[in-house]
C-alpha positions, 0 to 999 in steps of 0.5 A: 704147793711148794717143794717143802710142802711136797717133801713133807706130804712124801715123808708123812705118807712114807712114815704112815705106809712105808713098811708096806709100800714104797711111796714116791713121785712120778716125774713127767718129761715133756718135749722140751725136757723139763721135768715136772712132778707127776703122779703119787705112787705107791708100789707094793713091797709087802704081799699082804699090803693090798691086792694091787701091786701099784696104786697111783693118784694124783694128789697125796690125800687121794693116794692115802684113801686108795691105800686105806682102800686096799686094806678094806679090800684085804679085810674083805677077802680079796687076796693080793695078786700074784706075779703070774696073775699081773699079766705080762710087763 
């Protein structure tokens, strides 16, 4: 996957989910200081977007599927976690 492919996929996910989730790429840093892109991450910004505050997956399609699952869980009655329910940081 080229950088432009990743940028396009990131833009597509942000356009689709950006009102409810902050979509971004993680960075991996190794012992030799070479940063590589890591997981695809969605951090919930809308309390009604899903029960989990953060969702991480290895591919953009897996992240998209997981965010659809978040909506399905809300439809099934699962409530989003509150700050106190998330546990210690």
